[in-house]
N, C-alpha and C positions, 0 to 999 in steps of 0.2 A: 496436464503438465504446469508448472508454472514461468514466467513470463522467465527468462533470463535477464537480470540487469547488475549493469558494475557502478559499483560506489567505491569512494575512500576519503577518511577523515579529509584527509594532502586534497582534497579540494580548494579547504578553506585558505586563504595568503594571508597574509599582514599586509594589508596594502592602505593602512586606514582608515578612522570611523568617516571621514567627511569623504572619502571616494563616493566619486559618482557611478562606479559598478558595484552594484548588488554583491559585493563577495560572496555574506549569509547565502543566498539561495542555493545553493550547495548542499549546504549539509539538511538545512529544512526544507528542501526537496526530499532527501529521503526519508527523515521523518517524517514526512507527511505520506509518501508512500508507503510504510511502515505502520504507521498507525491505519492509515486507511485498507489494510491486507490488499496491499496489492502486489509487495510485493514483504515475502518471507523472510527471506536473505540475500546479499546483494555478495556480488562475483569482487573481488579486492586484484588490481592489478599491482604492478609493478611498474618501477620506473621505466620508461621508456629506451631503453639502448640507443649508444649512438650511430650503433649498426642499423637496426629503423629508422633512426631519424632520415642517417646521409641519403633518404630513398628518394626527402622531397624537397633538404635543405641544404644549404650547403656547411661544409665543416668547420669554417671559418664561421658562416653565422653561427652555429652549434657552440663552437669553443669559445665563444662570445660570452649567449649564455651560461651556462655553465661554470667563465671563471668571470662572470658578474665587467664584461669588461669591454661591454658594446659600447659602441661613443653617444654622448649624451643625447645627438638630432634621434638615433637608433630607439634610443628610452623614450623617448618623448613619443616618436611617430605609436609605439606599445603604448604609453598611458598608465601600462602601470609601473611605479618602484621597481630595479634591479634588484631586487635583495631575497638570498636563503625559502624564503619560504611562498615565492613566486618564481623562481626557478622547480621549485621542487613539483608544485601543483600543474607548471606547464610541464615535466617529463609524469610524472603520475596521471594525468587526465591526458595525454594523449596515448601511455601505455593504456590506457582504463579502453577508448577507442578502436584501438588495437585490440586488443578480447573482448567485447561486444562484438568486432569484427568477424573474430574465428566463432564463438558462441552462435552467429547467426544461420554460419553455415551450418553447423551443426542440428544448430533449433528451426532452421526459418526466421525467427523474430530474435532479436536481442535488441537494450538501450542500452545507451549510457547516460548519467546523470548531471555529464560538464558534455566537454565537446563541441563541436563546431565554429570551431578557431576561423574561420574561410577570409580573413582577411591577409591572411602573414600567409607571403610567397618564398618563392626559395632564398632570397638573400638574407630574407626578415621580416619584422614581423608589423605590425599595425591597426590598429582599431582594438584596444583589447584583446588583440591575440596574437600572443607568441610564436608559437608550433604549429603549424598545419595538421590537425591530425586525419581530419577525414581523407585527406591528401596522400598524406605516410601510412594511418592502416588503409587503403585502394592501392599504395604503390606493394605493400608489405606481401599484397594478398593476390598481387598480378606475378608479383616476382615469385612467389611460391608456386602460381601454376592452381593455386584454390579457387581459382577465377581469372573470365576469358574477358568480357567485356561488363566493364561499369557502370551506374547510373549514379550521378551523383545533381541530386535533390534537391533544391534548394529554396525553401518559404522565409526566411528571414526577409523583415525587412530594409535591406542593403544585399547589394550584391552581393555573390562571390566569384568578387574577382582575385583571390587568391588563389583559386582551386582553376579559374580562367586563366591564369598566368602559368600557374606552375604546369597541366595539362593541356595549354595549346597544339602544344605538335606530338600528343600520344593521344591514339585514335580508340586505345582500348579505353578513356576515357572517357564519357558522356557529359560535359557539366552542361546545366536548367538550373534557370536563376530565376525565379519571379520573384522582385523585387518592385521599394520605388523610384520610380526617375528621379524626381528629385530629394534624393536624400545622401546621406555618403558613401559611397567615396566619390567625392564630386566630376572626378574622372573617371569610368569604370575601362574593365576593360569589353571586351570578347570571349562572351560562354561562347557556344556551342548551339547553342539556344538562350536567349536573354527576351524575357517579358518584363517592361516599362510598365507603371500602375500609375496610373495617374493619381494626386495628392486625394486624403479625404473621401478615398477608393472604399463601400458598405456591402456585404453580404453576398449580395444577391451574384451581384458585379462578380466581384469574387471569386464564389463561389465556382461560377458561369467561365469562364477563364478560368482557373488553375482542371475544371474538368473538358475542359476543348486541348487544351494541352495535354492531358493526361493520356487521354483518347492518341492524339499521332503521338505520343512515346513507343506506348504499349505493341508500335506497328515497327518496331527495334527490337531488335534479339540480343535484349540483357539479361546477361544473369544474376548481378546482383545489384541491390540498389543502398545509397546511402541518404536519408532523410537527415538531414535538418530544418529542424521544426523549430524552429526564431517563433520565438512568441513578440514581438515586438509588430508585431503589426496593429495589435491594440489599440483602440482606441484610446485609453486613457495612457499608455507607454508614451514617456518622454521624449523617447529616442526616437518616435514613430509620425508617418505622416498618411494613416491608412486610417481607417475606422469601421476595424474589425470585431465584432464581441464576439463574448466568449463560448456563446452556440458557436459563430463560424467558425473557431478557432477546434472547437471540439469536432465538428463537421471536416473540419480540412483535413485533419489528421488521421481521420475516422476513411476517408478517403483515400486520401494518401498507402495507408497503412493496409489495406483490404483490396484497392486495387492491386496490389505486390503478391502478396500475401496468396491472393487466391490463385495465382497464377503460379506456387512454387518459384515466388522469387524471394531469395534467401533477400531482408531487410535487417539493414542496421540505424536505428533512431540517435539523433544526437541531438542539442537540446539548443544551439545556436542562443542568440540574443533577446534578451528581457526585461528591459528598464521601465517597468512598472511604476505607475504614481503609487498604485497600493501597495505595498510586500507580501500581503499575506497573497492575492489574488495571483501575485507572478508564478508566486509558488504552486497556483491551483494549475494556474495555467500551463504551465509547465509539466504539470502530473497527466494532462491530456494526454500525451504521444503516448506516456507508458501505460497509461490506460485505456487507449485502442488500442494497442498490439496484446495488455492481456486477457483484451473480448476473443479475440484470433485466436489464443492457445487454446 
């Protein structure tokens, strides 16, 4: 069987050639996965409907994004220009995680080639995140009665503050964020389980901490997992403060995916952040998530 991976050409948006965010990575990752024969063909998502978005975002915020009427401060917080292709990208990438979340129930594992927009909260976006795709997909699965208790494993270098805000009063979603203590956001929110990491941490200690907390999480009864596999933990990342190697990221992704797949718990993998100084390396690092899952199928 082949790994189910969701991708769409609209994951690319026109944000300007000099923008800090490496928007070309989504198309290049798709090409890389095909070239390396990790994927033969992608599942193509639709735009996420307003009805589905409303499960995790306010109607007012959704309308302001779709109509491009968000105030200047709101646009500045997001960090992208609010142009047609950014609106389209945000809707399609969120639809992509919703589709991948359903495919994971069917096949045990599935991935998006985007997603992990974990700084967006109920009323607004932030930190290159417009809609919180994992929160939207989590609520979609719960509302449809497809799952009962979701675990969000967030290993991006930045705290998943949007998820912890959205789900702070929801006992059906457990938020676990293992992130750089001194990094964005300056004011952290409170996840169900936060693990703060010191600057310049290397592979050995990082993997040891991850194993310890995976063992703890294994004591709980989850029937679904979202994995935000940010690669901004890499030593050469422009926005990270850790010193994790290529091998460390590969080991991490294999650890997480294997841990839950071996227990028969469906897992949906999404990209998370990555701002490596070496663009080719960035694409390769992001592919480790898909490679780890493909090995297990």
